[in-house]
C-alpha beads as a LAMMPS data file, in Angstrom:
LAMMPS data file: protein, C-alpha beads

110 atoms
109 bonds

1 atom types
1 bond types

-500.0 500.0 xlo xhi
-500.0 500.0 ylo yhi
-500.0 500.0 zlo zhi

Masses

1 110.0

Atoms # bond

1 1 1 388.143 53.757 140.388
2 1 1 386.566 52.673 137.114
3 1 1 389.966 52.592 135.500
4 1 1 391.269 50.140 138.120
5 1 1 388.160 47.966 137.803
6 1 1 388.533 47.941 134.007
7 1 1 392.174 46.830 134.131
8 1 1 391.408 44.300 136.849
9 1 1 388.648 42.793 134.677
10 1 1 390.873 42.845 131.565
11 1 1 393.685 41.119 133.478
12 1 1 391.303 38.488 134.877
13 1 1 389.861 37.834 131.398
14 1 1 393.364 37.533 129.905
15 1 1 394.358 35.137 132.677
16 1 1 391.281 32.954 132.131
17 1 1 391.858 32.983 128.365
18 1 1 395.564 32.058 128.726
19 1 1 394.820 29.348 131.297
20 1 1 392.163 27.821 129.050
21 1 1 394.483 27.910 126.029
22 1 1 397.352 26.271 127.954
23 1 1 395.000 23.630 129.371
24 1 1 393.720 22.746 125.861
25 1 1 397.280 22.512 124.536
26 1 1 398.276 20.215 127.404
27 1 1 395.267 17.996 126.657
28 1 1 396.426 17.747 123.020
29 1 1 399.883 16.637 124.103
30 1 1 398.807 13.645 126.203
31 1 1 399.956 10.264 124.846
32 1 1 396.367 9.145 124.173
33 1 1 395.592 12.310 122.229
34 1 1 398.827 12.074 120.234
35 1 1 398.086 8.435 119.372
36 1 1 394.569 9.327 118.228
37 1 1 395.913 12.189 116.095
38 1 1 398.508 9.905 114.503
39 1 1 395.881 7.265 113.781
40 1 1 393.589 9.836 112.174
41 1 1 396.419 11.158 110.020
42 1 1 397.359 7.618 108.959
43 1 1 393.757 6.897 107.990
44 1 1 393.567 10.150 106.020
45 1 1 396.837 9.310 104.252
46 1 1 395.483 5.847 103.413
47 1 1 392.341 7.351 101.904
48 1 1 394.391 9.798 99.858
49 1 1 396.660 6.993 98.645
50 1 1 393.659 4.864 97.688
51 1 1 392.105 7.774 95.777
52 1 1 395.417 8.349 93.990
53 1 1 395.662 4.664 93.024
54 1 1 392.109 4.724 91.673
55 1 1 392.899 7.846 89.646
56 1 1 396.019 6.194 88.228
57 1 1 394.063 3.063 87.272
58 1 1 391.367 5.125 85.588
59 1 1 394.022 7.067 83.675
60 1 1 395.761 3.848 82.645
61 1 1 392.519 2.331 81.382
62 1 1 391.703 5.494 79.444
63 1 1 395.172 5.621 77.896
64 1 1 395.074 1.924 76.982
65 1 1 391.725 2.520 75.292
66 1 1 393.184 5.452 73.349
67 1 1 396.232 3.434 72.295
68 1 1 394.044 0.502 71.318
69 1 1 391.974 2.750 69.074
70 1 1 395.057 4.325 67.488
71 1 1 396.770 0.974 66.899
72 1 1 393.581 -0.730 65.723
73 1 1 393.720 -3.403 68.396
74 1 1 389.950 -3.366 68.965
75 1 1 389.088 -4.480 65.451
76 1 1 389.062 -8.255 64.954
77 1 1 392.090 -9.472 62.969
78 1 1 391.677 -10.651 59.398
79 1 1 392.361 -14.425 59.311
80 1 1 394.107 -14.084 55.943
81 1 1 396.728 -11.794 57.490
82 1 1 397.598 -14.078 60.406
83 1 1 400.741 -16.206 60.098
84 1 1 400.332 -19.963 59.999
85 1 1 400.737 -21.763 63.308
86 1 1 403.892 -23.751 63.837
87 1 1 403.601 -27.329 64.943
88 1 1 405.493 -28.083 68.124
89 1 1 405.970 -31.605 69.408
90 1 1 404.238 -32.444 72.653
91 1 1 406.236 -32.920 75.828
92 1 1 407.909 -36.274 75.991
93 1 1 408.152 -36.554 72.201
94 1 1 411.268 -34.453 71.927
95 1 1 414.196 -36.269 70.488
96 1 1 417.673 -35.293 71.500
97 1 1 420.202 -35.548 68.703
98 1 1 423.735 -35.975 69.956
99 1 1 426.572 -34.818 67.783
100 1 1 429.396 -37.335 67.680
101 1 1 432.101 -34.714 68.404
102 1 1 430.406 -33.300 71.514
103 1 1 429.849 -34.929 74.814
104 1 1 426.762 -33.722 76.684
105 1 1 427.910 -34.888 80.068
106 1 1 427.661 -31.821 82.274
107 1 1 429.863 -33.298 84.971
108 1 1 432.788 -33.773 82.646
109 1 1 435.835 -31.508 83.055
110 1 1 434.420 -29.065 85.546

Bonds

1 1 1 2
2 1 2 3
3 1 3 4
4 1 4 5
5 1 5 6
6 1 6 7
7 1 7 8
8 1 8 9
9 1 9 10
10 1 10 11
11 1 11 12
12 1 12 13
13 1 13 14
14 1 14 15
15 1 15 16
16 1 16 17
17 1 17 18
18 1 18 19
19 1 19 20
20 1 20 21
21 1 21 22
22 1 22 23
23 1 23 24
24 1 24 25
25 1 25 26
26 1 26 27
27 1 27 28
28 1 28 29
29 1 29 30
30 1 30 31
31 1 31 32
32 1 32 33
33 1 33 34
34 1 34 35
35 1 35 36
36 1 36 37
37 1 37 38
38 1 38 39
39 1 39 40
40 1 40 41
41 1 41 42
42 1 42 43
43 1 43 44
44 1 44 45
45 1 45 46
46 1 46 47
47 1 47 48
48 1 48 49
49 1 49 50
50 1 50 51
51 1 51 52
52 1 52 53
53 1 53 54
54 1 54 55
55 1 55 56
56 1 56 57
57 1 57 58
58 1 58 59
59 1 59 60
60 1 60 61
61 1 61 62
62 1 62 63
63 1 63 64
64 1 64 65
65 1 65 66
66 1 66 67
67 1 67 68
68 1 68 69
69 1 69 70
70 1 70 71
71 1 71 72
72 1 72 73
73 1 73 74
74 1 74 75
75 1 75 76
76 1 76 77
77 1 77 78
78 1 78 79
79 1 79 80
80 1 80 81
81 1 81 82
82 1 82 83
83 1 83 84
84 1 84 85
85 1 85 86
86 1 86 87
87 1 87 88
88 1 88 89
89 1 89 90
90 1 90 91
91 1 91 92
92 1 92 93
93 1 93 94
94 1 94 95
95 1 95 96
96 1 96 97
97 1 97 98
98 1 98 99
99 1 99 100
100 1 100 101
101 1 101 102
102 1 102 103
103 1 103 104
104 1 104 105
105 1 105 106
106 1 106 107
107 1 107 108
108 1 108 109
109 1 109 110
């Protein structure tokens, strides 16, 4: 008698457990639940991507600082070592010199 009651109780408990598990899985597969899960995953991916971009920027800044120190780019340049500036005519002051053997008509012989 106790053996039958034990197996009856075990079977009822297994049935309740299985029914609950199936019901939860069906709730997870509704369109609203799937949309919410996708949105949460997209937000998580966005946060991870943002963190990665910030890490890359920090690494770039650190490396640029290291390269600047190695190349001496942070020390002010010595004015005696700089090349002299070239004088360039302002816009509108350019003079076009035409060679007598060449025609500069772009529409010619095309």
